[in-house]
C-alpha positions as CSV (number, residue, x, y, z in Angstrom):
1,X,-1.3,3.0,-27.4
2,X,0.1,2.1,-23.8
3,X,-3.2,-0.2,-23.8
4,X,-2.1,-2.0,-26.5
5,X,1.7,-2.3,-25.5
6,X,0.4,-3.9,-21.9
7,X,-1.8,-6.0,-23.9
8,X,0.9,-7.5,-26.2
9,X,3.0,-7.9,-23.6
10,X,1.0,-9.7,-21.4
11,X,-0.2,-11.9,-24.2
12,X,3.3,-12.8,-24.9
13,X,3.5,-14.3,-21.7
14,X,1.1,-17.0,-22.6
15,X,3.8,-18.2,-25.0
16,X,6.0,-19.1,-22.2
17,X,6.3,-22.7,-20.8
18,X,5.5,-23.5,-17.3
19,X,8.5,-24.1,-15.5
20,X,9.6,-25.3,-11.9
21,X,13.2,-23.8,-11.9
22,X,14.5,-21.9,-8.8
23,X,14.1,-18.6,-8.9
24,X,16.8,-16.1,-9.9
25,X,15.2,-12.9,-9.0
26,X,14.2,-12.8,-5.6
27,X,11.2,-11.3,-4.4
28,X,12.7,-8.9,-2.0
29,X,15.0,-7.5,-4.9
30,X,12.0,-6.6,-7.1
31,X,11.0,-2.6,-6.5
32,X,8.2,-1.8,-4.3
33,X,6.2,-0.5,-7.3
34,X,6.9,-3.9,-9.0
35,X,6.2,-5.9,-6.3
36,X,2.6,-4.0,-5.9
37,X,1.9,-4.8,-9.8
38,X,2.8,-8.3,-9.5
39,X,1.3,-9.1,-5.9
40,X,-0.6,-11.8,-7.0
41,X,2.4,-13.7,-8.1
42,X,4.1,-13.5,-5.1
43,X,3.6,-17.2,-3.8
44,X,4.2,-18.7,-7.0
45,X,7.4,-16.3,-8.1
46,X,10.0,-18.6,-6.4
47,X,8.8,-21.7,-9.2
48,X,9.2,-19.1,-11.8
49,X,12.1,-19.3,-14.2
50,X,14.2,-16.2,-15.1
51,X,12.8,-15.7,-18.1
52,X,9.2,-15.7,-17.0
53,X,10.3,-13.5,-13.9
54,X,11.9,-11.0,-16.4
55,X,9.1,-10.9,-18.6
56,X,6.5,-10.2,-15.6
57,X,9.1,-7.8,-14.5
58,X,9.1,-5.8,-17.5
59,X,5.1,-5.7,-17.5
60,X,5.3,-4.2,-13.9
61,X,7.6,-1.3,-15.3
62,X,4.5,-0.2,-17.2
63,X,2.2,-0.3,-14.3
64,X,2.7,3.1,-13.2
65,X,2.0,4.6,-16.3
66,X,-1.5,2.7,-16.5
67,X,-4.7,4.9,-15.7
68,X,-6.8,3.8,-12.7
69,X,-9.1,1.3,-14.7
70,X,-6.0,0.0,-16.7
71,X,-4.3,-1.0,-13.4
72,X,-7.3,-2.6,-12.0
73,X,-7.7,-4.7,-15.4
74,X,-4.1,-5.3,-15.2
75,X,-4.3,-6.9,-11.6
76,X,-7.2,-8.9,-12.5
77,X,-5.9,-10.5,-15.5
78,X,-2.7,-11.3,-13.4
79,X,-4.7,-12.8,-10.6
80,X,-6.8,-14.9,-13.1
81,X,-3.6,-16.1,-14.5
82,X,-2.1,-16.9,-11.2
83,X,-5.3,-19.1,-10.4
84,X,-5.1,-21.2,-13.6
85,X,-3.7,-24.5,-13.4
86,X,-1.1,-25.7,-15.7
87,X,-3.4,-27.3,-18.0
88,X,-5.6,-24.2,-18.3
89,X,-2.6,-22.2,-19.0
90,X,-1.7,-24.4,-21.9
91,X,-5.2,-24.1,-23.0
92,X,-4.8,-20.3,-22.8
93,X,-1.5,-20.4,-24.5
94,X,-3.1,-22.9,-27.7
95,X,-6.2,-20.1,-27.8
96,X,-3.8,-17.3,-28.0
97,X,-1.6,-19.4,-30.9
98,X,-5.3,-19.9,-32.7
99,X,-6.3,-16.4,-32.3
100,X,-2.9,-15.1,-33.6
101,X,-3.6,-17.2,-37.0
102,X,-6.9,-15.3,-37.2
103,X,-6.5,-13.0,-40.1
104,X,-6.6,-9.2,-38.4
105,X,-9.5,-7.7,-40.0
106,X,-11.4,-11.1,-38.5
107,X,-10.0,-10.8,-35.0
108,X,-12.5,-7.8,-34.0
109,X,-15.6,-10.2,-34.8
110,X,-14.0,-12.6,-32.8
111,X,-13.3,-10.5,-29.9
112,X,-17.0,-9.5,-29.9
113,X,-18.2,-13.1,-29.9
114,X,-15.9,-13.5,-26.8
115,X,-17.3,-10.8,-25.3
116,X,-21.1,-11.9,-25.7
117,X,-20.4,-15.4,-24.7
118,X,-19.0,-13.7,-21.3
119,X,-21.9,-11.9,-20.6
120,X,-23.9,-15.2,-20.4
């Protein structure tokens, strides 16, 4: 259940626009566990707007509850996200929107196709 919750929270971040407003939550004000979970965002943290920062902090709150495997997957996905250009992030958001329109009973088929493509 917590895997599903974290996935939905992370997927929700895909909807957020990329903004360049000044940070409202200083990195130093984050708890050590939040800093650990969000380490790959440290350099770009000041450029995130308040809504984005709060969403990432909400994600990080669940981090201590994750299994070691889930923590690794979380960090890998966040690191991958942090490396994307704004255009790549927009493409990811567009793909997420398209996927959310796929009927639930067909979503597993789509996931399987994506996994197969990733193996190649």
